[in-house]
Backbone as numpy.savetxt, mean C-alpha at the origin, in Angstrom:
# Nx Ny Nz CAx CAy CAz Cx Cy Cz
16.01 -21.22 -9.53 16.89 -20.30 -8.82 16.08 -19.12 -8.28
16.37 -18.75 -7.03 15.67 -17.63 -6.41 16.46 -16.34 -6.62
15.75 -15.27 -6.95 16.36 -13.98 -7.19 15.76 -12.93 -6.27
16.54 -11.88 -5.99 16.05 -10.78 -5.16 15.36 -9.72 -6.02
14.16 -9.33 -5.60 13.40 -8.30 -6.28 13.12 -7.15 -5.32
13.65 -5.96 -5.58 13.35 -4.80 -4.73 11.86 -4.46 -4.79
11.28 -4.15 -3.62 9.84 -3.92 -3.55 9.52 -2.69 -2.72
8.46 -2.02 -3.10 7.91 -0.90 -2.33 6.39 -1.04 -2.38
5.80 -1.43 -1.26 4.38 -1.75 -1.21 3.48 -0.56 -0.93
4.03 0.64 -0.81 3.21 1.76 -0.32 3.51 3.02 -1.13
2.85 3.11 -2.30 3.02 4.24 -3.21 1.66 4.91 -3.44
1.62 6.22 -3.34 0.40 6.98 -3.61 0.50 7.63 -5.00
-0.63 7.68 -5.70 -0.70 8.44 -6.94 -1.32 9.80 -6.65
-1.48 10.58 -7.69 -2.08 11.92 -7.55 -3.56 11.86 -7.21
-4.12 10.66 -7.09 -5.49 10.53 -6.60 -5.56 10.86 -5.11
-4.52 10.52 -4.37 -4.49 10.87 -2.95 -4.31 12.38 -2.82
-5.18 13.06 -2.09 -5.11 14.53 -2.05 -3.83 15.07 -1.41
-3.19 14.23 -0.60 -1.94 14.64 0.06 -0.71 14.35 -0.80
-0.90 13.75 -1.98 0.22 13.42 -2.86 0.44 14.51 -3.90
1.65 14.57 -4.41 2.01 15.55 -5.43 1.34 15.23 -6.76
1.05 16.26 -7.53 0.47 16.07 -8.86 1.42 15.33 -9.80
2.70 15.28 -9.44 3.68 14.58 -10.28 3.55 13.06 -10.19
2.73 12.56 -9.24 2.62 11.12 -9.02 1.63 10.49 -10.00
2.01 10.54 -11.27 1.23 9.93 -12.34 1.81 8.54 -12.64
1.06 7.67 -13.29 1.57 6.33 -13.56 2.92 6.31 -14.27
3.06 7.08 -15.34 4.32 7.04 -16.09 5.49 7.55 -15.25
5.26 8.57 -14.45 6.34 9.09 -13.60 6.72 8.10 -12.51
5.73 7.47 -11.90 6.00 6.48 -10.85 6.79 5.31 -11.44
6.38 4.82 -12.59 7.06 3.69 -13.21 8.47 4.05 -13.67
8.64 5.24 -14.21 9.99 5.66 -14.62 10.91 5.83 -13.41
10.38 6.35 -12.32 11.19 6.48 -11.11 11.57 5.10 -10.56
10.61 4.18 -10.58 10.90 2.81 -10.15 11.97 2.17 -11.03
11.89 2.43 -12.31 12.89 1.89 -13.24 14.28 2.43 -12.92
14.36 3.72 -12.65 15.65 4.32 -12.28 16.19 3.71 -11.00
15.31 3.48 -10.02 15.72 2.93 -8.73 15.94 1.42 -8.76
15.48 0.77 -9.82 15.59 -0.68 -9.90 14.51 -1.41 -9.13
13.46 -0.70 -8.70 12.37 -1.31 -7.96 11.51 -2.15 -8.90
11.29 -3.40 -8.55 10.59 -4.33 -9.43 9.15 -4.62 -9.02
8.80 -4.28 -7.77 7.46 -4.55 -7.26 6.91 -3.27 -6.64
5.76 -2.81 -7.12 5.13 -1.59 -6.62 3.73 -1.90 -6.11
3.46 -1.57 -4.86 2.11 -1.62 -4.33 1.51 -0.23 -4.42
0.46 -0.07 -5.21 -0.19 1.23 -5.38 -1.35 1.30 -4.40
-1.24 2.17 -3.41 -2.22 2.22 -2.32 -2.63 3.66 -2.03
-3.59 4.15 -2.80 -4.13 5.47 -2.52 -5.11 5.39 -1.35
-5.39 6.55 -0.77 -6.30 6.61 0.37 -7.72 6.26 -0.06
-8.24 5.16 0.50 -9.65 4.78 0.37 -10.16 4.68 -1.06
-9.27 4.48 -2.04 -9.71 4.41 -3.43 -8.68 3.69 -4.30
-9.17 3.08 -5.37 -8.31 2.44 -6.36 -8.51 3.08 -7.73
-8.90 4.35 -7.74 -9.31 5.01 -8.97 -8.26 5.09 -10.05
-6.99 5.06 -9.72 -5.94 5.13 -10.75 -5.26 3.79 -11.01
-5.82 2.72 -10.46 -5.20 1.40 -10.63 -5.22 0.95 -12.09
-6.33 1.15 -12.78 -6.41 0.72 -14.17 -5.33 1.38 -15.02
-5.13 2.69 -14.82 -4.10 3.42 -15.57 -2.71 2.89 -15.23
-2.48 2.57 -13.95 -1.17 2.04 -13.54 -0.91 0.69 -14.19
-1.89 -0.19 -14.15 -1.70 -1.54 -14.71 -1.50 -1.49 -16.22
-2.26 -0.65 -16.91 -2.11 -0.53 -18.35 -0.72 0.01 -18.73
-0.27 1.02 -18.02 1.04 1.60 -18.32 2.17 0.63 -17.96
1.98 -0.17 -16.92 3.03 -1.09 -16.46 3.30 -2.21 -17.45
2.41 -2.42 -18.43 2.63 -3.46 -19.43 3.88 -3.20 -20.26
4.32 -1.95 -20.30 5.52 -1.59 -21.06 6.78 -1.61 -20.20
6.66 -2.08 -18.95 7.79 -2.09 -18.01 7.97 -3.48 -17.42
9.19 -3.78 -17.03 9.48 -5.03 -16.33 9.29 -4.81 -14.82
8.07 -4.40 -14.47 7.73 -4.06 -13.09 6.36 -4.65 -12.77
6.25 -5.30 -11.62 4.97 -5.84 -11.19 4.24 -4.80 -10.34
3.07 -4.37 -10.81 2.22 -3.45 -10.06 1.16 -4.25 -9.34
1.09 -4.09 -8.02 0.10 -4.78 -7.21 -1.02 -3.80 -6.88
-2.26 -4.10 -7.31 -3.38 -3.20 -7.01 -3.68 -3.18 -5.51
-3.83 -1.99 -4.96 -4.10 -1.89 -3.54 -4.84 -0.63 -3.16
-5.20 -0.55 -1.89 -5.83 0.62 -1.30 -5.30 0.75 0.12
-5.03 1.97 0.54 -4.74 2.22 1.95 -6.05 2.66 2.61
-6.65 1.75 3.34 -7.95 2.00 3.94 -7.77 2.58 5.34
-8.60 3.57 5.65 -8.59 4.15 7.00 -9.84 3.68 7.74
-9.62 2.96 8.83 -10.71 2.40 9.61 -11.37 3.47 10.48
-12.46 3.09 11.11 -13.17 4.02 11.99 -12.31 4.38 13.21
-11.35 3.48 13.53 -10.42 3.76 14.63 -9.25 4.63 14.20
-9.26 5.08 12.94 -8.19 5.88 12.34 -6.90 5.08 12.19
-7.06 3.82 11.86 -5.93 2.93 11.57 -5.78 2.80 10.06
-4.55 2.96 9.57 -4.28 2.78 8.14 -3.87 1.33 7.87
-4.52 0.72 6.88 -4.26 -0.66 6.51 -3.99 -0.76 5.02
-2.87 -1.36 4.65 -2.58 -1.62 3.24 -3.31 -2.90 2.84
-4.13 -2.80 1.79 -4.91 -3.93 1.31 -4.51 -4.18 -0.13
-3.86 -5.31 -0.40 -3.25 -5.58 -1.69 -3.83 -6.85 -2.31
-3.93 -6.83 -3.64 -4.63 -7.92 -4.33 -3.89 -8.34 -5.59
-4.24 -9.54 -6.04 -3.65 -10.05 -7.27 -4.28 -9.40 -8.50
-5.59 -9.11 -8.42 -6.29 -8.65 -9.62 -6.99 -7.32 -9.42
-7.25 -6.68 -10.54 -7.99 -5.42 -10.58 -9.43 -5.64 -10.10
-10.01 -6.76 -10.47 -11.38 -7.06 -10.08 -11.52 -7.12 -8.56
-10.56 -7.74 -7.90 -10.61 -7.85 -6.44 -10.52 -6.48 -5.77
-9.60 -5.65 -6.24 -9.42 -4.35 -5.59 -10.63 -3.45 -5.81
-11.30 -3.59 -6.96 -12.48 -2.77 -7.20 -13.68 -3.24 -6.37
-13.71 -4.51 -6.04 -14.74 -5.00 -5.12 -14.52 -4.41 -3.72
-13.26 -4.30 -3.31 -12.98 -3.66 -2.03 -13.33 -2.18 -2.10
-13.01 -1.53 -3.23 -13.33 -0.12 -3.38 -14.84 0.12 -3.24
-15.64 -0.72 -3.84 -17.09 -0.60 -3.74 -17.53 -0.68 -2.28
-16.92 -1.60 -1.55 -17.23 -1.78 -0.13 -16.83 -0.53 0.67
-15.67 0.01 0.36 -15.18 1.20 1.06 -16.06 2.41 0.74
-16.36 2.61 -0.53 -17.18 3.76 -0.92 -18.53 3.76 -0.21
-19.08 2.56 0.03 -20.37 2.48 0.72 -20.24 2.84 2.20
-19.00 2.90 2.68 -18.76 3.16 4.10 -18.04 4.48 4.36
-17.95 5.32 3.34 -17.37 6.64 3.52 -18.44 7.65 3.93
-18.08 8.64 4.75 -19.05 9.68 5.09 -19.50 10.42 3.82
-20.76 10.86 3.78 -21.29 11.55 2.59 -20.80 13.00 2.54
-19.49 13.15 2.35 -18.86 14.48 2.35 -18.01 14.61 1.11
-18.09 15.74 0.42 -17.25 15.98 -0.74 -15.91 16.57 -0.33
-14.89 16.27 -1.15 -13.57 16.82 -0.89 -13.54 18.33 -1.15
-12.73 19.04 -0.39 -12.47 20.46 -0.62 -11.02 20.59 -1.09
-10.80 20.70 -2.40 -9.42 20.73 -2.92 -8.58 21.86 -2.34
-9.20 22.98 -2.02 -8.44 24.10 -1.47 -7.84 23.77 -0.11
-8.55 22.94 0.64 -8.07 22.58 1.98 -7.20 21.33 1.97
-7.60 20.34 1.17 -6.95 19.03 1.26 -6.15 18.62 0.03
-6.35 19.30 -1.08 -5.66 18.94 -2.31 -6.59 18.26 -3.29
-6.20 18.26 -4.57 -7.00 17.64 -5.62 -6.88 16.12 -5.56
-7.90 15.45 -6.05 -7.94 14.00 -6.14 -8.09 13.62 -7.61
-6.95 13.67 -8.33 -6.98 13.54 -9.78 -7.10 12.09 -10.23
-7.98 11.87 -11.17 -8.08 10.61 -11.91 -7.39 10.84 -13.25
-6.39 10.01 -13.57 -5.56 10.27 -14.74 -5.42 9.02 -15.60
-4.93 9.23 -16.83 -4.55 8.09 -17.66 -3.07 7.78 -17.43
-2.55 6.83 -18.18 -1.19 6.36 -17.94 -0.12 7.42 -18.03
-0.30 8.40 -18.92 0.74 9.43 -19.09 0.42 10.70 -18.32
-0.64 10.64 -17.51 -0.91 11.76 -16.62 -1.96 12.75 -17.08
-2.59 12.49 -18.21 -3.69 13.37 -18.63 -4.84 13.25 -17.64
-5.40 14.37 -17.22 -6.48 14.36 -16.24 -7.79 13.93 -16.90
-8.37 12.87 -16.36 -9.65 12.35 -16.86 -10.82 12.86 -16.04
-10.54 13.29 -14.84 -11.59 13.76 -13.95 -11.04 13.92 -12.56
-11.93 14.14 -11.62 -11.54 14.30 -10.22 -12.53 13.57 -9.34
-12.01 12.80 -8.39 -12.86 12.10 -7.44 -13.42 13.11 -6.44
-14.75 13.18 -6.37 -15.39 14.17 -5.50 -15.53 13.71 -4.06
-15.60 12.40 -3.84 -15.70 11.92 -2.47 -14.47 12.34 -1.67
-14.66 12.70 -0.43 -13.52 13.01 0.42 -12.84 11.71 0.82
-11.61 11.51 0.32 -10.88 10.27 0.56 -10.02 10.32 1.81
-9.65 11.51 2.21 -8.74 11.66 3.35 -9.55 11.70 4.65
-10.21 10.56 4.93 -11.07 10.49 6.10 -11.21 9.03 6.51
-11.81 8.82 7.67 -12.07 7.46 8.13 -13.34 6.92 7.48
-13.33 5.64 7.19 -14.55 4.94 6.82 -15.32 4.63 8.11
-16.50 4.08 7.95 -17.28 3.61 9.10 -16.94 2.17 9.46
-15.91 1.62 8.84 -15.55 0.21 9.01 -14.50 0.03 10.10
-14.66 -1.00 10.90 -13.66 -1.32 11.92 -12.50 -2.06 11.28
-11.41 -2.15 12.01 -10.25 -2.92 11.55 -10.67 -4.35 11.25
-11.45 -4.94 12.13 -11.89 -6.33 11.94 -12.75 -6.49 10.69
-13.63 -5.53 10.43 -14.49 -5.61 9.25 -13.68 -5.49 7.96
-12.69 -4.60 7.96 -11.83 -4.45 6.79 -11.04 -5.73 6.55
-10.46 -6.28 7.63 -9.69 -7.51 7.52 -10.55 -8.65 6.97
-11.76 -8.77 7.47 -12.66 -9.84 7.01 -12.94 -9.71 5.51
-13.18 -8.48 5.06 -13.48 -8.27 3.64 -12.25 -8.55 2.76
-11.10 -8.10 3.19 -9.87 -8.32 2.42 -9.59 -9.81 2.27
-9.74 -10.56 3.35 -9.48 -11.99 3.27 -10.56 -12.72 2.49
-11.78 -12.23 2.56 -12.86 -12.79 1.74 -12.53 -12.64 0.26
-11.86 -11.53 -0.10 -11.46 -11.27 -1.48 -10.08 -11.85 -1.81
-9.50 -12.59 -0.87 -8.21 -13.27 -1.04 -7.06 -12.28 -1.24
-7.14 -11.18 -0.50 -6.08 -10.19 -0.55 -5.12 -10.29 0.61
-4.17 -9.37 0.63 -3.18 -9.28 1.71 -3.52 -8.09 2.59
-3.41 -8.28 3.90 -3.67 -7.21 4.86 -2.38 -6.89 5.60
-1.95 -5.62 5.50 -0.69 -5.19 6.13 -0.93 -3.88 6.87
-0.93 -3.89 8.20 -1.02 -2.64 8.94 0.13 -1.72 8.54
-0.21 -0.46 8.25 0.78 0.48 7.71 1.52 1.22 8.81
2.78 1.54 8.53 3.64 2.38 9.38 3.29 2.29 10.87
3.40 1.05 11.40 2.91 0.80 12.76 3.75 1.47 13.84
4.93 1.95 13.48 5.78 2.64 14.46 5.36 4.08 14.69
4.48 4.61 13.85 4.06 6.00 13.99 3.00 6.15 15.08
2.93 7.36 15.65 1.97 7.62 16.73 0.55 7.80 16.20
0.44 8.27 14.97 -0.87 8.55 14.41 -1.16 7.65 13.20
-2.41 7.27 13.05 -2.89 6.48 11.91 -2.21 5.11 11.80
-1.73 4.58 12.91 -1.17 3.23 12.92 -1.93 2.37 13.91
-1.88 1.07 13.72 -2.66 0.18 14.57 -2.16 0.19 16.01
-0.84 0.30 16.19 -0.30 0.37 17.55 -0.53 1.75 18.14
-0.38 2.79 17.32 -0.60 4.15 17.80 -2.03 4.38 18.24
-2.99 3.78 17.52 -4.40 4.01 17.80 -4.97 3.02 18.81
-4.60 1.74 18.67 -5.16 0.72 19.55 -4.23 0.35 20.69
-2.94 0.62 20.51 -1.95 0.27 21.53 -1.32 -1.09 21.33
-1.83 -1.88 20.37 -1.33 -3.23 20.14 -1.91 -3.76 18.83
-1.38 -4.88 18.38 -1.96 -5.59 17.25 -2.81 -6.72 17.83
-4.12 -6.69 17.64 -4.97 -7.74 18.22 -4.50 -9.14 17.83
-4.47 -10.05 18.80 -3.99 -11.41 18.55 -4.82 -12.15 17.52
-6.10 -11.85 17.46 -6.98 -12.57 16.54 -7.03 -11.94 15.15
-6.28 -10.86 14.94 -6.27 -10.20 13.64 -5.26 -10.89 12.73
-5.76 -11.45 11.64 -4.88 -12.13 10.69 -4.22 -11.11 9.77
-2.92 -10.91 9.93 -2.20 -9.99 9.06 -1.13 -10.77 8.30
-0.83 -10.30 7.10 0.14 -11.01 6.25 1.55 -10.46 6.41
1.65 -9.26 6.95 2.94 -8.63 7.25 2.64 -7.39 8.07
3.69 -6.78 8.59 3.59 -5.52 9.32 4.60 -4.56 8.72
4.16 -3.35 8.42 5.03 -2.35 7.81 5.53 -1.36 8.85
6.84 -1.11 8.85 7.36 0.02 9.61 7.83 1.10 8.65
7.87 2.34 9.13 8.11 3.48 8.26 9.60 3.73 8.04
9.87 4.66 7.13 11.26 5.01 6.82 11.90 5.88 7.88
11.15 6.23 8.94 11.70 7.07 10.00 12.47 6.26 11.03
12.48 4.93 10.88 13.21 4.09 11.82 13.97 3.00 11.06
14.77 2.25 11.78 15.48 1.11 11.20 14.85 -0.18 11.70
15.15 -1.27 11.04 14.62 -2.56 11.46 15.09 -2.89 12.88
16.35 -2.62 13.17 16.89 -2.93 14.50 16.17 -2.12 15.59
15.98 -0.83 15.34 15.29 0.01 16.32 13.83 -0.38 16.45
13.23 -0.74 15.34 11.83 -1.15 15.36 11.66 -2.41 16.20
12.52 -3.38 15.98 12.44 -4.63 16.73 12.72 -4.42 18.21
13.62 -3.48 18.50 13.95 -3.21 19.90 12.85 -2.45 20.63
12.06 -1.69 19.88 11.04 -0.84 20.49 9.73 -1.57 20.75
9.37 -2.49 19.86 8.06 -3.14 19.95 8.22 -4.62 20.29
7.67 -5.02 21.42 7.77 -6.39 21.90 7.07 -7.36 20.96
7.69 -8.51 20.75 7.09 -9.61 19.98 6.79 -9.26 18.52
7.37 -8.17 18.01 7.08 -7.79 16.63 7.65 -8.79 15.64
8.66 -9.56 16.07 9.25 -10.56 15.18 8.35 -11.77 14.95
7.20 -11.78 15.61 6.21 -12.82 15.31 5.63 -12.63 13.91
5.80 -11.42 13.37 5.23 -11.07 12.07 6.30 -10.95 11.01
5.92 -11.17 9.75 6.80 -10.82 8.64 6.84 -9.30 8.55
8.05 -8.74 8.46 8.21 -7.30 8.45 8.57 -6.80 7.05
7.99 -5.66 6.70 8.40 -4.94 5.50 8.57 -3.47 5.87
9.27 -2.74 5.03 9.33 -1.28 5.18 9.13 -0.67 3.80
8.43 0.45 3.76 8.05 1.05 2.48 8.28 2.55 2.51
8.24 3.15 1.33 8.51 4.59 1.23 7.32 5.44 1.64
6.08 4.90 1.50 4.87 5.71 1.67 5.00 6.97 0.81
5.42 6.76 -0.44 5.77 7.87 -1.33 4.56 8.72 -1.70
4.69 10.02 -1.44 3.70 11.01 -1.86 4.27 11.92 -2.95
5.57 11.80 -3.21 6.23 12.50 -4.31 7.31 11.58 -4.84
7.83 11.87 -6.02 8.80 10.98 -6.65 10.07 10.85 -5.84
10.49 11.92 -5.20 11.72 11.88 -4.40 11.63 10.85 -3.28
10.43 10.65 -2.74 10.27 9.67 -1.66 10.63 8.26 -2.10
10.55 7.98 -3.38 10.76 6.63 -3.87 12.22 6.18 -3.84
13.11 7.07 -3.47 14.52 6.66 -3.35 14.72 5.74 -2.14
13.76 5.74 -1.22 13.82 4.84 -0.07 13.50 3.44 -0.55
14.50 2.56 -0.54 14.33 1.21 -1.06 15.11 0.23 -0.19
14.39 -0.49 0.68 15.08 -1.39 1.61 14.46 -2.78 1.71
13.29 -2.99 1.13 12.65 -4.30 1.20 12.89 -5.07 -0.09
13.30 -6.33 0.06 13.58 -7.19 -1.08 12.84 -8.52 -0.91
12.30 -9.04 -2.01 11.63 -10.33 -1.99 12.51 -11.35 -2.72
12.75 -12.46 -2.06 13.50 -13.55 -2.67 12.49 -14.51 -3.31
12.44 -14.50 -4.65 11.40 -15.20 -5.38 11.96 -16.04 -6.52
11.17 -17.00 -6.97 11.54 -17.77 -8.16 11.17 -17.03 -9.42
10.05 -16.29 -9.37 9.62 -15.48 -10.51 8.79 -14.31 -9.99
8.55 -13.35 -10.85 7.92 -12.10 -10.44 6.41 -12.19 -10.63
5.70 -12.64 -9.58 4.24 -12.69 -9.64 3.66 -12.68 -8.23
2.37 -12.47 -8.14 1.70 -12.29 -6.85 1.77 -13.56 -5.99
1.60 -14.71 -6.59 1.63 -15.96 -5.82 2.99 -16.18 -5.17
4.06 -15.81 -5.87 5.40 -15.92 -5.29 5.56 -14.95 -4.10
4.95 -13.78 -4.22 5.00 -12.80 -3.13 4.30 -13.34 -1.89
3.16 -13.98 -2.09 2.44 -14.59 -0.97 3.31 -15.66 -0.31
3.99 -16.46 -1.11 4.87 -17.49 -0.56 6.01 -16.87 0.25
6.55 -15.76 -0.24 7.64 -15.09 0.48 7.16 -14.54 1.81
5.99 -13.95 1.83 5.45 -13.42 3.08 5.22 -14.52 4.10
4.95 -15.73 3.61 4.75 -16.88 4.50 6.04 -17.65 4.76
7.12 -17.29 4.04 8.39 -17.98 4.21 8.39 -19.40 3.70
7.71 -19.64 2.59 7.57 -20.99 2.06 8.61 -21.32 1.00
9.14 -22.54 1.05 10.02 -23.11 0.01 11.16 -22.18 -0.36
11.76 -21.57 0.63 12.93 -20.72 0.42 12.62 -19.28 0.08
11.37 -19.00 -0.27 11.00 -17.61 -0.54 11.01 -16.86 0.78
11.42 -15.60 0.74 11.45 -14.84 1.98 11.52 -13.34 1.68
11.32 -12.57 2.74 11.43 -11.12 2.67 12.70 -10.70 3.38
13.47 -9.85 2.73 14.72 -9.35 3.29 14.64 -7.84 3.43
15.17 -7.32 4.53 15.25 -5.87 4.73 16.71 -5.49 4.91
17.16 -4.58 4.07 18.56 -4.16 4.08 18.65 -2.70 4.50
18.98 -2.46 5.76 19.09 -1.08 6.27 20.33 -0.40 5.70
């Protein structure tokens, strides 16, 4: 039997300098529990530094945490890169770190980049400036993500800034994407009406949560046989009855 699982693929922790300090693993998971969200994609800017804490804390919850990173390309395009395992996401992180400008973060200007444990105790601070573009092109990021058997989802493509359509003007035909995300500032109907041929892609919408209040936005549902990454891949491909549903 297939069941509906509410999903939010775009959540930032307090590692992202633009996110609230309240975005600790335990707070994110408790908010998801209150909202009934069963699938969380954790995608901090250019880093997976809090993924281990999220996965460890999630063992006490009936919630699937998907390790991810929101990578910023040299074209200033944001891409959600999601994986089945912690090992895969850390391999992408290593690749990204090698392609970041050699600049340290300025917390006074951009915010702190906290590394925390599951309950939010501060373990340290990431010194690399994460809120910047890598030297990697969209194509190079896509190639690496697929090499690591991950999912590639262009983020908030309806926005004018930091989106693949906003920056490039289109989604390249040869770019293999697993879904396309539109933001909470529009509806599925308006999104489909605004962008030609967008229905060629599997669509999702996410909260892009930078604070706990943002997580009340919940409109994407996965129809799955069980709660795991392989079932999610099947749903994104529309295989054997699995599918993605958006409820405006």
